[in-house]
C-alpha positions as a printed Julia matrix, in Angstrom:
421×3 Matrix{Float64}:
 -15.65   39.21    7.04
 -14.89   38.74    3.36
 -12.81   35.62    4.1
 -15.69   34.13    6.14
 -18.15   34.73    3.29
 -15.76   33.12    0.82
 -15.38   30.01    3.02
 -19.16   29.73    3.36
 -19.46   30.0    -0.42
 -16.99   27.1    -0.86
 -18.99   24.94    1.57
 -22.17   25.65   -0.39
 -20.49   24.61   -3.65
 -19.28   21.37   -2.06
 -22.76   20.61   -0.77
 -24.26   21.19   -4.22
 -21.59   18.93   -5.76
 -22.3    16.1    -3.3
 -26.04   16.5    -3.67
 -26.21   16.36   -7.45
 -23.05   14.64   -8.6
 -22.37   11.78   -6.14
 -25.77   10.05   -6.42
 -25.51   10.22  -10.2
 -22.17    8.43  -10.12
 -23.53    5.79   -7.77
 -26.65    5.37   -9.91
 -24.64    4.93  -13.09
 -22.51    2.23  -11.48
 -18.96    1.27  -12.29
 -17.68   -1.56  -14.43
 -14.27   -2.82  -13.43
 -11.92   -5.34  -14.91
  -8.74   -6.3   -13.08
  -6.54   -3.77  -14.85
  -8.94   -0.91  -14.13
  -9.32   -1.97  -10.51
  -5.57   -1.94   -9.95
  -5.18    1.42  -11.68
  -8.06    2.87   -9.7
  -6.65    1.63   -6.39
  -3.23    3.14   -7.08
  -4.89    6.48   -7.76
  -7.4     6.54   -4.88
  -6.27    4.28   -2.05
  -6.07    6.34    1.16
  -3.14    4.39    2.6
  -1.15    5.25   -0.51
  -2.22    8.87   -0.19
  -0.8     8.85    3.32
   2.49    7.38    2.08
   2.66   10.06   -0.61
   2.18   12.71    2.06
   5.02   11.18    4.09
   7.33   11.87    1.17
   7.03   15.52    2.12
   8.99   14.82    5.31
  11.9    13.36    3.36
  11.74   16.16    0.79
  11.92   18.66    3.63
  15.16   17.04    4.82
  16.61   17.36    1.33
  15.59   21.01    1.13
  17.23   21.75    4.47
  20.38   19.81    3.58
  20.75   21.78    0.33
  20.84   25.16    2.07
  23.96   27.15    1.3
  24.64   27.53    5.05
  23.02   25.59    7.87
  23.33   28.45   10.37
  21.91   31.94   10.01
  24.12   34.95   10.67
  23.71   36.63   14.06
  23.51   40.36   14.62
  24.25   41.71   18.09
  23.76   45.33   19.05
  24.62   46.94   22.35
  23.79   50.51   23.38
  25.03   51.79   26.71
  24.73   55.11   28.49
  27.42   56.65   30.69
  27.1    59.49   33.16
  30.22   61.37   34.21
  30.64   62.15   37.89
  32.22   65.49   37.1
  31.62   67.44   33.99
  34.53   69.27   32.48
  33.95   72.62   30.98
  32.45   72.29   27.52
  31.67   68.56   27.88
  28.34   66.77   28.28
  27.7    64.81   31.42
  25.71   62.0    29.65
  27.35   59.85   26.92
  26.02   57.03   24.68
  28.19   54.11   23.5
  27.18   51.85   20.54
  28.53   48.44   19.54
  27.38   46.33   16.54
  28.6    42.79   15.88
  27.82   40.45   12.94
  28.88   36.8    13.2
  28.49   33.7    11.01
  29.14   30.05   11.91
  30.91   28.06    9.17
  31.19   24.26    8.88
  34.7    23.19    7.9
  34.59   19.39    8.3
  32.71   18.46    5.11
  29.39   18.19    6.94
  27.27   19.61    4.08
  28.31   16.82    1.71
  27.47   14.07    4.18
  24.25   15.79    5.22
  23.05   15.99    1.62
  23.95   12.33    1.06
  22.0    11.25    4.16
  18.95   13.33    3.2
  18.98   11.98   -0.35
  19.05    8.39    0.9
  16.17    9.12    3.26
  14.21   10.41    0.28
  15.05    7.28   -1.72
  13.94    5.15    1.22
  10.6     6.97    1.48
  10.07    6.64   -2.28
  10.7     2.89   -2.2
   8.43    2.5     0.82
   5.65    4.12   -1.2
   6.23    1.66   -4.03
   6.23   -1.19   -1.52
   2.8    -0.06   -0.35
   1.67    0.03   -3.97
   2.93   -3.54   -4.39
   0.9    -4.71   -1.4
  -2.22   -2.83   -2.58
  -1.86   -4.38   -6.03
  -1.72   -7.86   -4.5
  -4.72   -7.13   -2.27
  -6.78   -5.98   -5.25
  -5.84   -9.08   -7.23
  -6.75  -11.4    -4.36
 -10.13   -9.75   -3.81
 -10.87   -9.56   -7.53
 -10.08  -13.25   -8.13
 -12.14  -14.24   -5.1
 -15.11  -12.18   -6.27
 -14.94  -13.6    -9.8
 -14.94  -17.11   -8.34
 -17.94  -16.33   -6.15
 -19.75  -14.88   -9.16
 -19.07  -18.06  -11.12
 -20.25  -20.25   -8.25
 -23.49  -18.27   -7.97
 -24.05  -18.6   -11.73
 -23.51  -22.36  -11.51
 -25.85  -22.44   -8.52
 -28.59  -20.66  -10.46
 -28.21  -23.26  -13.19
 -28.6   -25.99  -10.59
 -31.78  -24.32   -9.32
 -33.2   -24.41  -12.83
 -32.43  -28.1   -13.08
 -33.91  -28.82   -9.65
 -37.08  -26.92  -10.61
 -37.44  -29.21  -13.6
 -36.86  -32.3   -11.45
 -39.45  -31.06   -8.97
 -42.02  -30.58  -11.77
 -41.33  -34.09  -13.05
 -41.63  -35.48   -9.52
 -45.01  -33.74   -9.06
 -46.3   -35.2   -12.33
 -45.11  -38.68  -11.45
 -46.68  -38.5    -7.99
 -49.93  -37.19   -9.44
 -50.26  -40.14  -11.87
 -49.18  -42.58   -9.16
 -45.89  -43.46  -10.82
 -43.76  -42.51   -7.76
 -44.17  -42.16   -3.98
 -44.72  -38.76   -2.4
 -41.4   -38.93   -0.54
 -39.58  -37.96   -3.74
 -41.33  -34.57   -3.55
 -39.84  -33.93   -0.13
 -36.42  -34.94   -1.4
 -36.67  -32.7    -4.45
 -37.91  -29.73   -2.37
 -35.13  -30.24    0.17
 -32.46  -30.25   -2.53
 -33.93  -27.1    -4.04
 -33.98  -25.31   -0.66
 -30.44  -26.46    0.13
 -29.12  -25.1    -3.17
 -30.87  -21.77   -2.63
 -29.36  -21.6     0.86
 -25.9   -22.27   -0.57
 -26.36  -19.41   -3.03
 -27.36  -17.05   -0.21
 -24.21  -18.02    1.67
 -22.17  -17.3    -1.44
 -23.92  -13.96   -1.76
 -23.05  -13.03    1.83
 -19.42  -13.87    1.18
 -19.54  -11.89   -2.07
 -20.96   -8.81   -0.35
 -18.26   -8.98    2.35
 -15.42   -9.22   -0.18
 -16.95   -6.5    -2.35
 -17.08   -4.18    0.67
 -13.38   -4.86    1.24
 -12.65   -4.09   -2.41
 -14.59   -0.82   -2.14
 -12.45    0.08    0.87
  -9.21   -0.61   -1.0
 -10.46    1.42   -3.97
 -11.79    4.18   -1.67
 -15.29    3.91   -3.14
 -18.41    4.98   -1.23
 -20.55    2.11    0.16
 -23.46    3.01   -2.13
 -21.31    2.82   -5.27
 -22.58    0.11   -7.61
 -19.72   -2.03   -8.87
 -19.86   -4.67  -11.61
 -16.83   -6.9   -12.06
 -15.91   -8.04  -15.54
 -13.68  -10.92  -16.57
 -13.21  -14.6   -15.88
 -10.41  -16.59  -14.36
  -8.09  -17.81  -17.07
  -6.41  -21.16  -17.28
  -2.71  -21.68  -16.69
  -0.41  -18.92  -17.89
   3.32  -19.47  -18.34
   5.79  -17.81  -15.97
   9.57  -17.39  -16.02
  11.69  -20.04  -14.32
  12.64  -19.85  -10.66
  16.11  -18.44  -11.31
  14.68  -15.56  -13.35
  12.11  -14.85  -10.64
  14.79  -14.78   -7.95
  16.85  -12.34   -9.99
  13.78  -10.17  -10.52
  13.01  -10.15   -6.79
  16.53   -9.21   -5.71
  16.69   -6.53   -8.38
  13.2    -5.03   -8.2
  11.69   -5.63   -4.77
  10.83   -2.16   -3.39
  11.07   -3.28    0.25
  14.57   -4.59   -0.41
  15.51   -1.34   -2.15
  14.06    0.66    0.77
  16.15   -1.33    3.25
  19.24   -0.84    1.1
  18.55    2.92    1.12
  18.25    2.7     4.91
  21.72    1.12    5.04
  23.21    3.86    2.91
  21.41    6.57    4.88
  22.79    5.11    8.11
  26.3     5.07    6.63
  25.96    8.69    5.57
  24.73    9.5     9.08
  27.89    7.94   10.53
  30.04   10.04    8.2
  28.08   13.15    9.1
  28.46   12.52   12.83
  32.2    12.04   12.45
  32.42   15.26   10.46
  30.43   17.1    13.13
  33.12   16.2    15.67
  35.22   18.85   13.95
  34.09   22.12   15.57
  32.66   24.89   13.45
  34.4    28.23   13.11
  32.58   31.43   13.91
  33.72   34.52   12.02
  32.64   37.96   13.17
  33.08   41.62   12.37
  32.22   44.42   14.76
  31.98   48.17   15.06
  31.89   50.2    18.25
  31.78   53.88   18.98
  32.32   55.66   22.21
  30.9    59.12   22.16
  33.63   61.64   22.03
  36.28   59.03   21.1
  37.38   57.2    17.96
  35.25   54.72   16.0
  36.55   51.15   16.36
  36.36   48.44   13.66
  37.52   44.85   14.05
  37.12   41.16   13.19
  37.4    37.94   15.14
  37.35   34.16   14.94
  36.08   31.8    17.64
  36.09   28.03   17.86
  34.6    25.77   20.56
  37.01   23.36   22.21
  35.71   19.73   22.05
  37.05   18.71   25.42
  34.03   17.05   27.02
  31.4    16.54   24.29
  33.02   15.04   21.2
  29.79   13.54   19.8
  30.61   10.21   21.45
  26.97    9.32   22.11
  25.75   10.44   18.7
  28.46    8.41   16.99
  27.58    5.29   18.96
  23.92    5.71   17.98
  24.81    6.21   14.31
  27.06    3.14   14.28
  24.34    1.08   15.97
  21.79    2.23   13.39
  24.17    1.24   10.59
  24.75   -2.19   12.14
  21.0    -2.75   12.57
  20.33   -1.68    8.98
  22.98   -4.05    7.64
  21.59   -6.99    9.62
  18.0    -6.23    8.58
  19.05   -5.97    4.95
  20.76   -9.37    4.98
  17.83  -10.89    6.84
  15.36   -9.42    4.36
  17.29  -10.84    1.4
  17.15  -14.29    2.94
  13.44  -13.88    3.71
  12.74  -12.74    0.15
  14.43  -15.81   -1.3
  12.7   -18.17    1.16
   9.25  -16.69    0.53
   9.76  -16.73   -3.21
  10.72  -20.4    -3.21
   7.69  -21.21   -1.08
   5.41  -19.25   -3.41
   6.98  -21.05   -6.37
   6.2   -24.47   -4.84
   2.62  -23.47   -4.05
   2.21  -22.27   -7.61
   3.5   -25.59   -8.97
   1.1   -27.54   -6.75
  -1.84  -25.42   -7.9
  -0.86  -26.06  -11.53
  -0.88  -29.79  -10.9
  -4.33  -29.55   -9.29
  -5.73  -27.78  -12.35
  -4.56  -30.66  -14.51
  -6.47  -33.07  -12.24
  -9.69  -31.03  -12.41
  -9.72  -30.11  -16.08
 -12.68  -29.07  -18.15
 -12.74  -32.48  -19.81
 -13.69  -34.08  -16.48
 -16.46  -31.52  -15.95
 -17.74  -32.04  -19.47
 -18.04  -35.8   -18.91
 -19.95  -35.19  -15.68
 -22.3   -32.76  -17.44
 -23.08  -35.26  -20.19
 -23.59  -38.0   -17.62
 -26.03  -35.79  -15.7
 -28.0   -35.07  -18.9
 -28.36  -38.78  -19.6
 -29.44  -39.49  -16.03
 -31.93  -36.62  -16.14
 -33.46  -37.97  -19.35
 -33.69  -41.42  -17.81
 -35.43  -39.96  -14.76
 -37.95  -38.05  -16.87
 -38.77  -41.32  -18.64
 -39.23  -43.04  -15.29
 -36.31  -45.38  -15.8
 -34.5   -44.34  -12.57
 -35.4   -42.75   -9.26
 -34.85  -39.12   -8.3
 -32.2   -40.09   -5.76
 -29.84  -41.21   -8.52
 -30.46  -37.98  -10.39
 -29.78  -35.86   -7.31
 -26.66  -37.87   -6.55
 -25.36  -37.27  -10.08
 -26.15  -33.57   -9.81
 -24.44  -33.3    -6.41
 -21.39  -34.97   -7.9
 -21.33  -32.46  -10.75
 -21.83  -29.48   -8.45
 -19.1   -30.73   -6.12
 -16.72  -31.16   -9.06
 -17.56  -27.71  -10.43
 -17.04  -26.05   -7.04
 -13.84  -27.99   -6.51
 -12.57  -26.93   -9.93
 -13.38  -23.27   -9.24
 -11.62  -23.5    -5.87
  -8.58  -25.03   -7.53
  -8.63  -22.34  -10.22
  -8.89  -19.65   -7.54
  -6.02  -21.21   -5.58
  -3.93  -21.18   -8.76
  -4.55  -17.49   -9.41
  -3.96  -16.55   -5.78
  -0.7   -18.51   -5.85
   0.25  -16.8    -9.1
  -0.57  -13.36   -7.66
   1.53  -14.16   -4.6
   4.41  -15.32   -6.79
   4.19  -12.14   -8.85
   4.21  -10.1    -5.65
   7.21  -11.94   -4.22
   9.13  -11.63   -7.5
   8.03   -8.0    -8.05
   7.17   -8.76  -11.66
   5.14   -5.55  -11.97
   8.19   -3.35  -11.39
């Protein structure tokens, strides 16, 4: 009864917490830069929480392997009653016999050492697998964050274009009103304005979708307001390919996890071979027959490995070791191949940035200002102005796409080289 009341009290406290605290957090919003987003994801991501929980399985193996003895002692007790057919004078007809035996199985083939080694390698493997998951989560956060910053920038540029198109539309209305231009330019100006607004809505839909994915990675509630801070930077220097390859082979957590798997499999082979040596069972006993002497004794027993000599278990352990060795070599080759590919993509993205530099955009902006002024003075038609603006918008979008591709390629290269570790 008391326990039930206590549980109900806890539920009430949780309800009060969710009612008053959670909406306040959502109302206040959250400002995130890239560093905070990565830190937050490593602390809250549910997949990582699951990997952390899986460490408990490996820790349990280590705890069991470190036991002083793997087998508990056994206590056997027998009590028997005897009834004499004929009772001698002065003797009882019913007698009770008691026997007590205590036995303990002892490993003599070095099994504890190999068992501890195998358990420790399994723990190392689980630890590296957790860090591998962290590496993948870090890359996912970077990719989403860079994509969202790019979408934000595109929407800001689009809003600027809407302001310019509004001005062009006002000029077109004035020119039509005074008879300086045909009415068809109004339709053209209104169409361009509607098209730009539609493009911004499409960007907003894409932004909302990516932001929902980021919330999921960060384990944030859907109603949580999130504001992203920062801008995509220009080119940042990286180590050379040789240094990156060395970093990958030295620091990649998936490679370290596979190496731990190899060593665990080797320890498992050694353990299986040691287990082929039968364990000894030592015992001491005491028995008493009523009316006779008390008997004390000791014994040793050993199973004879005639039929089952761990042949199947050894074959399985050797196969696991062979598989682990092959997978490790294959993973090393894959790591090097993927890193070289990521390096080439990064180089290509750097070259693209040089082609779409800010100097090109600045020239297009100045050109658009001159064309706009000429249009307002009636020196050119609206079609030339819209064409110049479309060219600028296309260049700006292309530049942002190239900048995003560069940062995604850089994030992939950092992931492949495990630069964070």
